C-alpha positions in Angstrom: 55.5 -19.3 9.2 57.8 -20.3 6.5 56.1 -21.6 3.4 56.6 -25.4 2.5 58.7 -26.1 -0.6 57.2 -26.5 -3.9 57.5 -30.4 -4.4 56.0 -30.6 -7.5 59.0 -28.8 -8.9 61.9 -30.3 -6.4 64.6 -32.2 -8.5 63.8 -35.4 -6.9 60.3 -35.5 -7.5 60.6 -34.3 -11.2 63.3 -37.0 -11.8 61.0 -39.9 -10.1 58.3 -38.6 -12.5 60.4 -38.6 -15.7 61.5 -42.0 -14.9 58.1 -43.3 -14.1 57.0 -41.8 -17.5 59.9 -43.5 -19.4 59.0 -47.0 -17.8 55.3 -46.5 -18.4 55.8 -45.3 -22.3 58.3 -48.3 -22.6 55.9 -51.0 -20.9 53.1 -49.3 -23.3 54.9 -50.0 -26.1 55.9 -53.3 -25.3 52.4 -54.4 -24.5 50.8 -52.9 -27.9 53.5 -54.7 -29.6 53.4 -58.0 -27.5 49.2 -58.2 -28.4 49.7 -57.9 -32.0 51.8 -61.3 -31.7 49.5 -64.1 -33.4 48.2 -66.4 -30.8 50.1 -65.2 -28.0 48.7 -61.6 -28.3 45.2 -62.6 -27.9 45.9 -64.7 -24.7 47.9 -61.8 -23.5 45.1 -59.5 -24.2 42.6 -61.8 -22.1 45.3 -61.8 -19.0 45.9 -58.5 -19.3 42.1 -57.7 -19.2 41.4 -60.0 -16.1 44.6 -58.6 -14.3 43.1 -54.9 -14.9 39.9 -56.2 -13.6 41.8 -57.6 -10.5 43.8 -54.5 -10.3 40.9 -52.4 -10.1 39.0 -54.8 -7.5 42.1 -54.5 -5.2 42.8 -50.5 -5.6 38.7 -50.5 -4.8 39.2 -52.7 -1.7 42.3 -50.9 -0.6 40.6 -47.6 -0.6 37.8 -48.5 0.9 40.0 -49.9 4.0 42.2 -46.9 4.2 39.5 -44.2 3.4 38.6 -44.0 7.2 42.4 -43.5 8.3 43.1 -41.2 5.3 39.9 -39.2 6.4 41.0 -39.0 9.9 44.2 -37.9 8.8 43.1 -35.1 6.2 40.6 -33.7 9.3 43.8 -33.5 11.5 45.6 -31.6 8.9 42.5 -29.3 8.0 41.9 -28.5 11.6 45.9 -27.7 12.4 45.9 -25.4 9.1 42.5 -23.9 9.9 44.0 -23.4 13.7 47.3 -21.7 12.4 45.7 -19.3 10.0 43.9 -16.0 10.2 40.8 -16.8 8.8 39.8 -13.0 8.7 42.8 -12.1 6.9 42.2 -14.8 4.4 38.3 -13.7 3.7 39.2 -9.9 3.5 42.0 -10.9 1.1 40.5 -13.7 -1.2 36.8 -12.8 -1.0 34.9 -10.4 -2.8 32.3 -10.0 -0.2 30.1 -7.6 -2.0 30.1 -9.8 -5.1 28.3 -12.3 -2.6 26.3 -9.7 -1.0 24.9 -8.7 -4.2 23.1 -11.7 -5.0 21.6 -11.7 -1.6 17.6 -11.7 -1.5 17.4 -9.1 0.8 13.3 -9.5 0.9 13.6 -13.3 1.8 15.7 -12.1 4.5 13.5 -9.4 6.1 10.4 -12.1 5.3 12.0 -14.3 8.0 12.4 -11.3 10.7 9.8 -11.0 13.3 9.0 -7.5 12.8 6.7 -7.5 16.0 9.1 -9.1 18.3 11.9 -6.7 17.0 9.5 -3.7 17.9 8.7 -5.1 21.2 12.3 -5.5 22.0 12.8 -2.2 21.3 10.0 -0.6 23.1 11.1 -2.5 26.0 14.3 -1.3 25.9 12.8 2.3 25.9 11.2 3.7 29.0 8.0 4.4 26.9 6.0 5.7 30.0 8.2 8.1 31.3 8.6 9.6 27.4 4.8 9.5 27.4 4.5 11.2 30.9 7.5 13.7 29.9 5.3 14.7 26.6 2.0 14.9 28.1 3.2 17.4 30.7 4.9 19.4 28.5 1.8 19.7 26.3 -0.4 19.9 29.6 2.2 23.1 30.8 2.0 24.5 27.6 -1.6 24.6 27.4 -2.0 25.5 31.1 0.2 28.8 30.2 -2.1 29.4 27.1 -5.0 29.4 29.0 -3.6 31.5 31.7 -1.8 33.9 29.3 -5.4 34.0 27.5 -7.0 34.6 31.2 -5.0 37.6 31.9 -5.6 39.2 28.5 -9.1 38.6 29.1 -9.2 40.5 32.4 -7.4 43.6 31.0 -9.8 43.5 28.0 -12.8 43.2 30.8 -11.3 45.9 33.0 -11.1 48.4 30.2 -14.7 48.1 29.1 -15.6 48.5 32.8 -13.6 51.2 33.0 -11.3 49.7 36.3 -8.1 50.7 37.0 -5.6 47.8 34.9 -4.0 46.9 37.8 -5.3 44.3 40.2 -4.8 45.0 44.1 -2.6 42.6 45.9 -4.7 41.5 48.4 -7.6 40.8 45.6 
């Protein structure tokens, strides 16, 4: 997408503004001079004030009548501009996100979070009964192995005390 020309520095625009500035300066000087003329000056000043007031009223009325049209045009231009922009790139290039985030009140955000609901959601996503069953099973298996091992050692001790053969017959 090509950039629009810089209209503020276009020769036609600067020439028109220059012409308007000269006309303004001349009219202003003529008006100041004319208001200093006896009798005529005070009449011109009163007329000028009345014309200025009427001009302000006309501009206010004119702006009110065209405001909806201008607003509609501006909204359409803005929507079209946004549609053609890569806003993500604009944000990355133009906005210091770290500066914004450094001013964020994290505690206030955390206060708005439903921690119980979040925990329940996490627990619902995990098969907690299976985890409990598996961990209980491993603890139980470990305990049974420990009892079995202790029982075998105790049997060996009892057999030695009683003077029995350490080996237990297979059919016993």
